[in-house]
KETORMAR-928313 format. One record per residue (C-alpha): y negated, x negated, z; residue in one letter. Coordinates in pm, whole numbers, padded with zeros to 5 digits, always signed. Each point is the difference from the previous one (the first is absolute). Layout:
BEGIN
YXZA/...
***
This chain:
BEGIN
-07485+06158-05900X/+00355-00001-00150X/+00051+00205-00316X/+00225+00313+00042X/+00223-00110-00287X/+00068-00334+00170X/+00101+00175+00320X/+00239+00223-00190X/+00164-00294-00173X/+00047-00181+00332X/+00167+00303+00153X/+00237+00037-00296X/+00094-00372+00024X/+00070+00027+00373X/+00221+00306-00057X/+00197-00183-00267X/+00054-00298+00227X/+00118+00220+00286X/+00238+00183-00232X/+00151-00325-00125X/+00042-00121+00356X/+00183+00320+00093X/+00235-00031-00296X/+00064-00366+00091X/+00076+00091+00362X/+00250+00268-00110X/+00168-00253-00234X/+00025-00265+00271X/+00142+00249+00250X/+00262+00111-00252X/+00090-00361-00077X/+00040-00088+00370X/+00227+00300+00053X/+00219-00110-00286X/+00018-00357+00139X/+00090+00126+00347X/+00268+00218-00151X/+00140-00298-00193X/-00004-00211+00317X/+00176+00278+00187X/+00261+00024-00274X/+00049-00379+00010X/+00027+00012+00381X/+00264+00269-00028X/+00187-00215-00246X/-00025-00320+00208X/+00018+00134+00356X/+00252+00266+00080X/+00214+00101+00294X/+00352+00122-00071X/+00232+00159+00255X/+00372-00057-00038X/+00273+00245+00087X/+00081-00184+00326X/-00360+00037+00116X/-00113-00355-00071X/-00323-00072-00182X/-00061-00232-00294X/-00349-00144-00066X/-00069-00082-00363X/-00246-00281-00074X/-00018-00168-00339X/+00029-00381-00005X/-00363-00047-00109X/-00139+00186+00300X/+00253-00168+00229X/-00127-00339-00113X/-00360+00114+00042X/+00063+00118+00357X/+00190-00320+00086X/+00337+00168+00053X/+00269-00270-00002X/+00376+00013+00049X/+00275-00245+00086X/+00374+00043+00054X/+00143+00056+00348X/+00187-00308+00112X/+00349+00036+00153X/+00044-00179+00333X/+00216-00010+00311X/-00150+00134+00321X/+00097-00110+00349X/-00066+00228+00290X/-00300-00127+00200X/-00041-00050+00373X/-00341+00002+00167X/-00049-00311+00218X/-00295-00110+00209X/-00163-00327+00087X/-00321-00158+00119X/-00229-00286-00089X/+00051-00310+00218X/-00185-00329+00029X/+00066-00232-00292X/+00041-00359+00124X/-00058-00135-00351X/-00338+00176-00015X/-00117-00116+00346X/-00194-00325+00031X/-00133-00193+00298X/-00287-00243+00039X/+00089-00256+00269X/-00188-00297+00142X/+00117-00324-00166X/-00143-00199+00292X/-00109+00067+00356X/-00367+00096+00011X/-00262+00271+00036X/-00040+00294-00242X/-00341+00050-00160X/-00135+00268-00235X/-00086-00072-00361X/-00333-00149-00103X/-00160+00347-00017X/+00117+00082+00351X/+00241+00273-00120X/+00346+00038+00152X/+00257+00244-00147X/+00084+00322+00183X/+00322+00201+00017X/+00030+00226-00305X/-00228-00215-00215X/+00124-00114-00342X/-00024-00363-00102X/+00067-00173-00330X/+00280-00258-00034X/-00154-00340+00073X/-00316+00147+00154X/-00153-00219+00278X/+00043+00168+00338X/-00148-00260+00235X/+00035-00359+00119X/+00204-00188+00258X/-00174-00276+00195X/+00282-00249+00057X/+00042-00149+00344X/+00030-00373-00078X/-00125-00217+00284X/-00043-00379+00024X/+00352-00037+00142X/+00159+00172-00301X/-00204-00205-00247X/+00088-00326+00180X/+00370+00090+00006X/-00006+00079-00372X/-00175-00331-00078X/+00256-00195+00207X/+00291+00169-00173X/-00153-00071-00341X/-00046-00368+00088X/+00360-00020+00123X/+00125+00163-00319X/-00190-00250-00213X/+00154-00294+00192X/+00349+00145-00037X/-00054+00052-00369X/-00117-00361-00041X/+00302-00131+00191X/+00233+00217-00204X/-00147-00135-00321X/+00058-00360+00110X/+00355+00076+00116X/+00081+00175-00326X/-00138-00289-00208X/+00201-00252+00205X/+00322+00201-00037X/-00056+00033-00372X/-00049-00374-00043X/+00314-00069+00206X/+00209+00233-00215X/-00119-00170-00318X/+00098-00347+00139X/+00341+00120+00118X/+00073+00165-00335X/-00077-00330-00176X/+00222-00190+00242X/+00279+00253-00052X/-00012-00053-00373X/+00044-00373+00067X/+00297+00084+00229X/-00179-00139+00308X/+00001+00316+00218X/+00244+00288+00023X/-00060+00353-00136X/+00006+00145+00355X/-00306-00204+00099X/-00192+00132-00301X/+00094+00362+00080X/-00118-00036+00361X/-00333-00136-00121X/-00044+00294-00238X/+00064+00250+00283X/-00264-00171+00214X/-00243+00019-00296X/+00052+00377-00028X/-00069+00042+00372X/-00319-00204-00029X/-00124+00206-00296X/+00073+00323+00193X/-00203-00121+00298X/-00282-00088-00238X/+00000+00350-00152X/-00006+00162+00345X/-00286-00223+00110X/-00203+00082-00314X/+00055+00376+00041X/-00108-00014+00367X/-00313-00197-00087X/-00092+00241-00280X/+00044+00303+00228X/-00217-00145+00277X/-00260-00115-00253X/-00016+00350-00150X/-00046+00154+00344X/-00283-00242+00075X/-00171+00081-00330X/+00036+00375+00061X/-00162-00031+00342X/-00291-00192-00149X/-00050+00265-00269X/+00006+00282+00255X/-00301-00138+00184X/-00300+00230-00064X/-00375-00061+00035X/+00011+00056+00375X/+00257-00275+00041X/+00288+00242+00077X/+00331+00014-00178X/+00071+00343-00148X/+00209+00169-00269X/-00039+00330-00186X/+00210+00308+00080X/+00068+00200-00317X/+00200+00311-00087X/+00349-00077-00137X/+00058-00033-00374X/+00322+00096-00173X/+00092+00046-00367X/+00158+00336+00092X/-00327+00139+00135X/-00146+00266-00230X/-00245+00164+00243X/-00228-00078+00290X/+00141-00065+00345X/-00072+00212+00305X/-00058-00148+00344X/+00248+00156+00245X/-00029-00233+00301X/-00261-00240+00140X/+00154-00237+00253X/-00298-00238-00013X/-00372+00053+00045X/-00299-00233-00050X/-00027-00238+00294X/+00368+00034+00097X/+00206-00317+00052X/+00338-00002-00176X/+00289-00241-00004X/+00160-00141-00311X/+00205+00273-00169X/-00171+00283+00188X/-00048+00333-00182X/-00359+00082-00100X/+00014+00282-00260X/+00282+00213-00142X/-00053+00173-00337X/+00224+00234-00202X/+00027+00089-00369X/+00062+00377+00022X/+00043+00032-00377X/+00362-00119+00039X/+00164+00246+00241X/+00356-00034+00123X/+00198+00320+00062X/+00308+00046+00218X/+00222+00286-00119X/+00254+00139+00248X/+00314+00097-00193X/+00305+00192+00126X/+00339-00169-00026X/+00112+00243-00271X/-00240-00154-00250X/+00137-00350+00058X/+00373+00065-00046X/+00002-00139-00356X/-00232-00294+00065X/-00371-00066+00058X/-00263+00263-00087X/-00174+00004-00341X/-00207-00306-00084X/-00299+00205-00121X/-00113+00327+00158X/-00305+00227-00009X/-00184+00075+00324X/-00231+00288+00079X/-00213+00051+00306X/-00150+00315+00146X/-00255+00161-00228X/-00046-00311-00215X/+00040+00091-00370X/+00274-00155-00209X/+00256-00257+00104X/-00010-00375+00061X/+00269-00236-00123X/+00159-00243+00245X/+00263-00273-00034X/+00276-00079+00247X/-00049-00315+00210X/+00301+00005+00234X/+00156+00160+00308X/-00169+00021+00337X/+00148-00216+00276X/+00108+00301+00207X/+00051+00376-00027X/-00227+00260+00155X/+00119+00064+00354X/-00088+00370+00008X/+00124+00117-00341X/+00265-00271-00062X/-00134-00031-00356X/+00009-00335-00178X/-00338-00143-00093X/-00080-00151-00341X/-00328-00166-00096X/-00184+00085-00323X/-00309-00180-00128X/-00284+00159-00194X/-00199-00182-00265X/-00375-00044-00003X/-00218+00310+00008X/-00141-00047-00350X/+00350+00004-00146X/+00139+00296+00189X/-00308+00215+00055X/+00058+00040+00375X/-00290-00016+00243X/+00012-00308+00226X/-00211+00191+00252X/+00285+00247+00059X/+00306-00225-00013X/-00035-00157+00344X/+00270-00081+00259X/+00126+00324+00155X/-00065+00210-00313X/+00298+00232-00070X/+00149+00025-00350X/+00298+00171-00161X/+00225-00042-00302X/+00286+00179-00174X/+00301-00225-00051X/+00319+00081-00195X/+00301+00097+00204X/+00222-00287-00111X/+00318+00156+00139X/-00067+00346-00147X/+00091+00163-00330X/-00215-00034-00310X/-00091+00269-00250X/-00119+00007-00358X/-00368+00085-00051X/-00286-00046-00244X/-00324-00195+00042X/-00329+00130-00139X/-00358-00128+00039X/-00181+00129+00307X/-00281+00118-00231X/+00237+00256-00155X/+00038+00198+00323X/-00220+00306+00062X/-00029+00190+00330X/-00098+00367-00023X/+00044+00286+00248X/+00251-00198+00205X/+00214-00088-00301X/+00069-00337-00161X/-00030+00026-00378X/+00007-00203-00318X/-00001+00070-00375X/+00274-00095-00245X/-00061-00023-00375X/+00280+00197-00162X/-00135-00026-00356X/-00281-00189-00169X/-00255+00267+00100X/+00174+00194+00280X/-00003-00075+00372X/+00203+00165+00275X/-00101+00012+00367X/+00275-00070+00252X/+00020-00008+00376X/+00161-00319+00132X/+00115-00149+00330X/-00130-00343+00096X/+00256-00221+00173X/-00230-00291+00069X/-00233-00262-00146X/+00053-00350-00137X/-00320-00181-00079X/-00199+00213-00247X/+00297+00225-00087X/+00135+00320+00151X/+00375+00046+00030X/+00113+00352-00095X/+00329+00187+00023X/+00184+00060-00327X/+00032+00376+00053X/-00312+00075-00207X/-00070-00327-00184X/+00251-00187-00213X/-00024-00368-00085X/-00193-00090-00316X/-00189+00332-00013X/-00363-00041-00109X/-00214+00038+00314X/-00377+00053-00021X/-00120-00308+00185X/-00377+00034-00063X/-00239+00296+00014X/+00270+00251+00096X/-00273+00205+00168X/-00133+00087-00348X/+00315+00200-00073X/-00024+00172+00338X/-00363+00093-00072X/+00097+00144-00341X/+00265+00213+00165X/-00246+00136+00257X/-00258+00073-00269X/+00249+00191-00211X/+00107+00205+00303X/-00365+00078+00074X/-00065+00110-00360X/+00302+00231+00009X/-00130+00163+00315X/
***
């Protein structure tokens, strides 16, 4: 059993501890209040909202906090703005991105070794085997080729002998001419005949080599079953940067085709070609711009295109002149090859070349804020003061917005990054005042 004195001492110790804890809690609470008051005082010093006499507001933000929040500025750039005209166009078939697989010889089409034959809409890699062509080479064709090769060899042999004889004759006549035995005219005639003999020899050698190569190719094309066949592969091109899509199948396994007959047609849809229909007013001062930006439907952003040349004829219904523009590969431009297909409608804003120009300023697109139907941006008037202004956007050029000079002057410091921080500070101050 615990002694009564021990119990009393334990109670007194517990009371002392609780008392110290209470004093410590009061001290901590007082300290936190003082810190919050200091922070509030600092906030009042660093963030303030000042109303000017004309009703405009100035947001104050010291440079240290501006750097912490990522607020950046850059001067507005003066520029010349041409009035823009909205024009329309559509994607058309690009002949330079369309490839065909044709039969090099007459024969019968067969599927690949695995028995697979491409289907319409399927993608194939450049150089991918598509199937085989069993060549129709009968005994009559082989006999005719052998006879022609034998004849070419005999002609080549005769041409060699004739050339050697003419060469020897020229050498003898030249020696006799030096001894003043024969005239110069006789030597010249012999030289001309030597040139003719050497030309016939070269023609005979080329014919023999061509027929010999054809014979060797036929021998190599013979497979294990004793048939002559060659592989049908997807086209290869150094300009290809994506897979090809099968758009037409003119041949099927087991079908007989003649030499040069179409078997498969494939298209590289990552290189679209666009025809823009332009009114005559845009072409009074010359051809349209070399580089333009295209947009399509609900697709975000714009796609850059470069002028190729004029269309061969105008549109019969609208009487607009057509101009072709080519787009780069999808990885470079960010457009979706699945959407940019023939028949897809696009639009662009081109400068009115015959119209008047006006002075404007260019600012980064990241500086523009949209709030309650208004277009806003912030201008740094002093090292720590920022003024909100409503602006009017005339148009866009790349990653810049073109603004009228009624509210923004050239070389003014525009908040190009994190302008929404200043707008949030303004809203917070208004809320605190309420």
